C-alpha positions as CSV (number, residue, x, y, z in Angstrom):
1,M,17.0,-24.2,-7.0
2,R,14.1,-25.5,-6.1
3,V,13.7,-24.7,-2.4
4,I,11.3,-25.7,-0.1
5,V,10.5,-23.3,3.5
6,V,8.9,-25.5,6.4
7,G,6.9,-22.5,8.4
8,A,5.4,-19.3,7.7
9,G,5.6,-17.3,10.6
10,I,8.1,-13.9,10.2
11,V,11.1,-16.1,9.8
12,G,9.6,-18.4,7.3
13,V,7.8,-16.0,5.2
14,T,11.0,-13.3,5.2
15,S,13.3,-16.5,4.5
16,A,11.1,-17.3,1.3
17,Y,11.0,-13.9,0.1
18,E,14.7,-13.7,0.1
19,L,15.4,-17.1,-1.4
20,A,13.1,-16.1,-4.2
21,A,14.7,-12.7,-4.3
22,L,17.7,-14.5,-5.3
23,G,16.0,-16.3,-7.9
24,H,15.2,-19.7,-6.6
25,E,12.1,-21.7,-7.0
26,V,10.7,-21.6,-3.6
27,C,7.3,-23.6,-2.1
28,V,6.4,-22.8,1.3
29,F,4.6,-25.1,3.7
30,E,2.5,-23.7,6.7
31,R,0.4,-25.7,8.9
32,R,-1.9,-22.8,10.2
33,G,-4.3,-20.9,7.6
34,A,-1.9,-17.6,7.0
35,V,1.7,-16.3,7.4
36,A,1.9,-15.0,10.9
37,A,-0.7,-17.3,12.5
38,E,1.3,-18.1,15.8
39,C,4.4,-17.1,17.8
40,S,4.3,-13.8,14.9
41,F,0.4,-13.0,15.7
42,A,0.7,-10.5,18.2
43,N,3.7,-9.9,19.9
44,A,5.2,-6.4,21.1
45,G,6.5,-5.3,17.6
46,V,9.6,-3.6,19.2
47,I,13.1,-3.9,17.2
48,A,15.5,-3.0,19.5
49,A,18.8,-3.8,17.7
50,G,20.9,-1.3,20.5
51,Y,19.1,-3.3,23.6
52,V,18.8,-6.9,22.5
53,A,21.1,-9.4,24.9
54,P,20.4,-13.2,25.3
55,W,18.6,-14.1,28.3
56,A,21.5,-16.6,29.8
57,A,23.9,-13.8,31.6
58,P,25.7,-13.6,34.1
59,G,23.8,-13.1,37.3
60,M,20.7,-14.3,35.6
61,P,20.3,-17.4,37.8
62,T,19.8,-15.7,40.7
63,K,17.6,-12.7,39.8
64,V,15.1,-15.4,38.1
65,L,15.1,-17.4,41.3
66,R,14.5,-13.9,43.2
67,Q,11.9,-12.9,40.7
68,M,10.2,-16.3,40.9
69,L,8.6,-15.9,44.5
70,G,6.8,-12.4,43.6
71,R,3.1,-11.9,42.3
72,D,4.6,-9.8,39.1
73,A,7.5,-12.3,38.0
74,A,9.0,-11.5,34.7
75,V,10.2,-15.3,34.7
76,R,7.6,-18.4,35.3
77,L,7.7,-22.4,35.6
78,D,3.9,-23.1,34.7
79,G,3.9,-26.4,37.1
80,L,5.4,-29.7,36.9
81,A,5.3,-29.3,33.3
82,A,8.3,-27.2,33.2
83,L,10.5,-30.2,34.6
84,T,10.7,-31.7,31.3
85,H,13.0,-29.0,30.6
86,L,15.1,-29.4,33.7
87,S,18.3,-30.6,30.7
88,W,17.5,-27.1,29.0
89,I,17.7,-25.3,32.3
90,F,20.9,-26.6,32.8
91,R,22.3,-25.8,29.5
92,W,20.9,-22.1,30.2
93,W,22.8,-21.9,33.5
94,L,25.8,-23.1,32.0
95,A,25.6,-20.1,29.0
96,C,25.0,-17.5,31.9
97,R,29.1,-17.8,32.2
98,P,30.5,-14.0,31.5
99,R,33.0,-15.4,28.9
100,M,30.0,-17.4,27.0
101,Y,27.6,-14.1,27.6
102,A,30.3,-11.9,25.8
103,A,30.4,-13.8,22.4
104,H,27.0,-14.4,22.1
105,R,25.8,-10.8,23.2
106,A,28.1,-9.6,20.3
107,A,26.5,-12.3,17.9
108,L,22.8,-10.9,18.6
109,I,23.8,-7.2,18.6
110,G,25.6,-8.0,15.0
111,L,22.3,-9.8,13.4
112,A,20.5,-7.4,14.8
113,Q,22.2,-4.3,13.4
114,Y,22.4,-6.3,10.3
115,S,18.7,-7.4,10.0
116,R,17.3,-4.1,11.1
117,A,19.2,-2.4,8.5
118,R,17.9,-5.2,6.0
119,L,14.2,-4.6,7.2
120,L,14.7,-0.9,6.2
121,E,16.0,-1.6,3.1
122,L,13.1,-3.8,2.5
123,T,10.4,-1.2,3.4
124,R,12.1,1.7,1.4
125,R,12.6,-0.2,-1.7
126,L,9.9,-2.4,-1.8
127,A,7.3,0.6,-0.3
128,L,6.4,-1.3,2.3
129,D,3.1,0.4,4.0
130,Y,2.6,-1.2,7.8
131,E,2.2,0.6,11.1
132,Q,6.0,1.5,12.3
133,Q,6.8,4.4,14.7
134,P,10.4,5.5,15.9
135,G,12.1,5.6,19.1
136,L,12.4,3.4,21.9
137,L,12.4,4.6,25.6
138,V,13.5,1.9,28.4
139,L,11.6,3.4,31.6
140,L,14.1,3.2,35.1
141,R,11.2,3.5,37.6
142,G,14.0,3.4,40.8
143,A,17.8,3.6,41.8
144,H,17.9,-0.1,41.4
145,E,17.0,0.1,38.0
146,L,19.4,2.8,37.4
147,H,22.1,1.2,39.1
148,M,21.3,-2.8,37.1
149,A,21.2,-0.6,33.7
150,Q,24.7,0.2,34.0
151,P,26.6,-2.6,32.4
152,A,23.9,-2.2,29.4
153,L,24.7,1.6,29.2
154,R,28.6,0.5,29.2
155,L,27.9,-1.7,26.7
156,L,26.0,0.4,24.4
157,R,28.6,3.0,24.6
158,E,31.1,-0.1,23.7
159,Q,28.9,-1.0,20.7
160,G,28.4,2.7,19.5
161,V,24.7,2.1,19.5
162,A,23.3,5.8,19.1
163,H,21.7,6.1,22.8
164,E,20.9,8.8,25.9
165,L,20.6,8.4,29.4
166,V,17.6,11.0,30.0
167,D,16.1,12.4,33.6
168,A,12.4,11.6,34.3
169,A,11.5,15.3,32.9
170,R,12.7,14.4,29.4
171,C,11.3,10.9,29.4
172,R,7.7,12.9,29.9
173,R,8.7,15.1,27.0
174,I,9.5,12.1,25.0
175,E,6.1,10.6,26.4
176,P,4.1,13.3,27.3
177,A,1.2,11.1,28.1
178,L,3.3,9.1,31.0
179,R,1.6,9.0,34.3
180,A,2.7,12.5,36.1
181,D,3.0,10.6,39.5
182,A,4.4,7.6,38.7
183,A,8.0,6.7,40.2
184,L,10.4,7.0,37.4
185,A,13.9,7.8,37.5
186,A,15.2,7.9,34.7
187,G,15.0,6.6,30.8
188,I,17.4,5.5,28.2
189,H,16.2,6.4,25.0
190,L,16.9,4.7,21.5
191,A,16.0,6.9,18.8
192,H,17.0,4.3,16.1
193,D,15.2,1.9,17.6
194,G,11.2,1.6,17.3
195,L,8.4,-0.7,16.8
196,G,6.8,-2.0,13.8
197,N,3.5,-4.2,12.9
198,C,5.1,-7.5,12.7
199,R,2.2,-9.4,11.4
200,Q,1.3,-6.7,8.5
201,F,4.8,-7.0,7.5
202,A,4.8,-10.8,7.0
203,H,1.4,-10.1,4.7
204,L,3.1,-7.4,3.0
205,I,6.5,-9.7,2.3
206,K,4.1,-12.3,1.3
207,A,2.8,-11.1,-1.0
208,E,6.4,-9.5,-2.4
209,A,7.6,-13.3,-2.5
210,Q,4.2,-14.5,-4.3
211,R,4.9,-11.8,-6.6
212,L,8.5,-13.3,-7.3
213,G,6.9,-16.8,-8.1
214,T,6.7,-18.3,-4.6
215,T,4.0,-20.3,-3.5
216,F,2.1,-21.0,-0.4
217,H,0.1,-24.0,0.7
218,F,-1.2,-23.4,3.9
219,E,-3.1,-25.6,6.3
220,R,-0.4,-28.4,5.1
221,D,1.7,-29.4,7.9
222,V,4.8,-31.4,7.4
223,L,5.0,-34.6,9.3
224,A,8.7,-35.7,8.2
225,V,11.7,-34.6,6.1
226,E,14.0,-37.2,4.2
227,P,17.6,-35.8,4.0
228,G,19.6,-36.4,0.6
229,A,19.9,-35.4,-2.9
230,P,17.3,-34.4,-3.4
231,V,15.9,-33.5,0.1
232,A,12.2,-34.6,0.5
233,V,9.3,-34.0,2.9
234,R,6.2,-36.0,3.7
235,S,2.9,-33.3,4.2
236,A,0.0,-34.4,6.3
237,D,-2.0,-35.2,2.8
238,G,0.3,-38.0,2.3
239,R,2.4,-36.1,-0.6
240,R,6.3,-36.4,-0.8
241,H,8.0,-33.4,-2.4
242,E,11.7,-32.9,-3.9
243,A,13.8,-30.0,-4.2
244,D,17.1,-29.2,-3.8
245,A,17.1,-27.7,-0.3
246,V,14.7,-27.8,2.5
247,L,15.2,-24.6,4.7
248,I,13.1,-25.4,8.4
249,C,11.5,-22.2,10.2
250,A,9.3,-24.5,12.1
251,G,10.0,-23.0,15.5
252,V,8.9,-25.2,18.2
253,Q,7.6,-27.7,15.7
254,A,11.6,-28.3,14.4
255,N,12.3,-31.3,16.5
256,R,10.0,-33.7,15.5
257,L,11.2,-33.0,11.8
258,L,14.9,-33.7,13.0
259,A,15.1,-35.7,16.0
260,P,14.1,-38.9,13.6
261,H,17.5,-38.2,12.3
262,G,19.5,-37.6,15.5
263,A,19.5,-33.9,14.8
264,K,17.6,-32.8,17.2
265,L,18.2,-29.2,19.1
266,P,17.3,-28.2,22.7
267,L,14.5,-25.8,21.6
268,A,12.0,-25.0,24.5
269,A,8.6,-23.1,24.4
270,V,9.3,-19.9,26.4
271,H,5.6,-18.6,26.6
272,G,5.3,-14.9,26.2
273,Y,1.7,-13.2,26.6
274,S,0.1,-9.9,25.0
275,I,-2.7,-7.5,25.5
276,T,-3.7,-5.5,22.5
277,A,-6.6,-2.8,23.3
278,P,-8.0,-0.2,21.7
279,L,-7.1,3.7,23.0
280,A,-9.9,5.4,24.7
281,Q,-11.4,8.1,22.2
282,R,-13.1,11.6,22.5
283,D,-14.3,13.4,19.9
284,D,-13.4,10.8,17.7
285,E,-9.5,10.9,18.4
286,P,-7.9,8.4,20.7
287,T,-7.0,9.9,24.1
288,A,-3.4,10.5,25.2
289,G,-1.4,6.9,24.9
290,P,1.9,6.0,23.9
291,R,3.5,7.8,20.9
292,A,5.6,5.0,20.1
293,A,7.9,1.9,22.2
294,L,8.6,2.1,25.6
295,M,9.9,-0.9,28.0
296,D,9.3,-1.3,31.9
297,E,12.9,-2.3,32.9
298,R,11.7,-3.7,36.1
299,Y,9.1,-6.0,34.4
300,K,10.3,-6.7,31.3
301,I,7.0,-5.4,29.8
302,A,7.0,-3.9,26.6
303,I,4.3,-0.9,25.6
304,T,3.8,-0.1,21.7
305,R,1.5,2.0,20.1
306,L,-0.1,0.3,16.6
307,G,-2.2,2.7,15.1
308,R,-5.0,3.5,17.5
309,R,-4.1,0.8,19.7
310,V,-1.8,-0.3,22.5
311,R,0.1,-3.4,23.0
312,V,1.5,-4.4,26.2
313,A,3.6,-7.6,26.0
314,G,5.9,-9.6,27.9
315,G,6.7,-12.5,30.0
316,A,8.4,-16.0,30.1
317,E,6.8,-19.1,30.8
318,L,8.3,-22.4,30.7
319,G,6.5,-25.4,30.4
320,G,2.5,-25.7,30.2
321,S,1.1,-24.8,26.4
322,A,-0.3,-21.9,24.5
323,A,-3.9,-22.5,25.1
324,R,-3.7,-22.5,28.6
325,M,-3.6,-18.7,29.8
326,N,-2.5,-18.1,33.2
327,A,-4.1,-15.4,35.1
328,A,-0.8,-13.7,36.7
329,P,0.9,-12.7,33.9
330,L,-1.8,-11.2,32.2
331,A,-2.5,-9.2,35.6
332,T,0.8,-8.0,35.4
333,L,0.6,-6.4,31.7
334,Y,-2.5,-4.8,33.1
335,K,-1.2,-3.9,36.1
336,V,2.1,-2.4,34.0
337,L,-0.4,-0.7,31.7
338,E,-2.3,0.9,34.4
339,D,0.8,2.0,36.0
340,W,2.3,4.4,33.1
341,F,-1.0,5.0,30.8
342,P,-4.1,5.1,33.3
343,G,-7.0,4.9,31.7
344,A,-5.4,5.4,28.0
345,A,-7.1,2.1,26.7
346,V,-10.4,0.3,26.7
347,V,-9.1,-2.7,28.9
348,R,-12.7,-4.2,28.4
349,D,-12.1,-4.4,24.4
350,A,-8.9,-6.0,25.1
351,Q,-7.4,-8.9,23.0
352,Q,-5.5,-11.4,25.0
353,W,-2.6,-13.3,23.4
354,K,0.0,-16.1,24.4
355,G,2.9,-17.6,22.0
356,A,5.3,-20.0,22.0
357,R,8.7,-18.3,21.2
358,P,11.3,-21.4,20.4
359,M,14.0,-20.7,22.2
360,L,18.1,-22.3,22.6
361,P,19.3,-22.0,26.2
362,D,22.5,-20.2,25.2
363,G,20.3,-17.0,23.5
364,P,21.2,-16.6,19.5
365,P,19.4,-18.8,16.9
366,V,20.8,-21.0,14.7
367,L,21.3,-20.4,11.3
368,G,23.2,-22.8,8.7
369,A,23.7,-26.5,7.8
370,S,22.0,-28.7,9.7
371,G,24.3,-31.4,9.3
372,L,21.4,-34.0,7.3
373,A,21.8,-33.6,3.5
374,G,19.9,-30.9,1.9
375,V,18.3,-29.8,5.2
376,W,18.9,-26.4,6.5
377,L,17.9,-24.0,9.7
378,N,16.5,-21.2,10.8
379,L,15.5,-21.4,14.2
380,G,15.3,-20.3,17.9
381,H,15.2,-16.8,17.4
382,G,13.2,-16.4,21.0
383,S,11.4,-13.1,21.9
384,S,13.6,-11.5,18.9
385,G,12.2,-13.2,15.8
386,W,10.7,-10.2,14.8
387,L,13.4,-7.7,15.5
388,L,16.1,-10.6,13.7
389,A,13.9,-12.0,10.7
390,C,15.0,-10.0,7.9
391,G,19.0,-10.5,8.7
392,S,18.5,-14.5,9.1
393,A,16.5,-14.7,6.2
394,R,19.3,-13.0,3.8
395,V,21.8,-14.8,5.5
396,L,19.9,-18.3,4.8
397,A,19.3,-17.3,1.7
398,E,23.1,-16.7,0.7
399,L,24.0,-20.1,2.3
400,V,21.6,-21.7,0.7
401,S,22.9,-20.1,-2.8
402,G,26.5,-21.4,-2.1
403,R,27.6,-17.9,-1.3
404,A,29.7,-16.4,1.8
405,A,27.5,-15.3,4.7
406,P,27.0,-11.3,5.2
407,I,28.1,-11.4,8.7
408,D,30.1,-13.5,11.1
409,L,28.3,-16.9,11.9
410,T,30.8,-18.1,14.7
411,S,28.1,-18.0,17.6
412,L,25.0,-18.4,15.5
413,D,26.5,-21.5,13.0
414,P,24.0,-24.8,14.6
415,A,27.5,-26.5,14.9
416,R,28.0,-25.1,18.3
417,L,25.3,-27.0,20.2
418,R,26.9,-30.2,19.0
């Protein structure tokens, strides 16, 4: 089959590889000049299949409202622009009901575990060499965080996810450079989770896709999709390209292709921030910093070690644009870094980044047929795109090939949103 993939973020480029690996003739259109140039560019890099959860959860509306009043809020509304998402916010509020949350969390965990296994398999079989490190430590600053973590711990036990609740002393043995006098009640150690450099992986898997015959067209925006048999896309240069199937992996840009056909999704751009700074050097070697991946549970901020750099990422900002940096969420990133690893990074040389994460109100992505002839969807992974990419790509490749999905898609099918 001839398959066109729209979008070359981590989801699109892995989808292209998996389709090519199943023998399809694949062509990728990307509006930027390279793979992983937008939402996949400078994300946290955390691969936490055991700790993934929908943003729509019981008690979350109250928690969000309370946090929004604080200086270091994990969730923010960016001015009047957020009012355009009132419908999305209402659907998110409805999805916070316990019954819906349980189904969506189970779906996310199932996809995440399958995806991590697929990522490890590709890394091993293709001998992909990118920055990666095992181990995730969730830091619980005080008694409140420890209390609030109990449902998550219970779910980890129920799901059979390998984890360990450790005291502050053990946390500091796992991460010796943690600030000695920082308030720390306990931690959750997930030894089988960890981190990986998403952008590096994307470039490596692009090369593997090209080796299998995939062609990439960069700086070539797709302006329209024409469902049918054959299905077609129209690119910004005015050309029409036909195929047997089109797979849309364009993130928040997907709706401008779907809306003219009445297939618009409740996608919102929930912006996240990151800072990436070189570790301070002493005798040409980095000074003490994080060993692997950490998550500050109070602020929902991740800290990861990428070679000789440290990355701090987090925040959820609804409204606004990726082009406008807000000072408050960036200040929270610097604060969390200083709280745990004071002086470890050269912050004056930090690279600041903001990306639009495509999020659906109930949490899981949509994987499958769009309802339009020849058009398939791999969208809405939110802040877990890197974690879910390899599994989502394989699922779509199997479906497009007319095969059975390798996992249960009950809560992942696009039909759930109609």
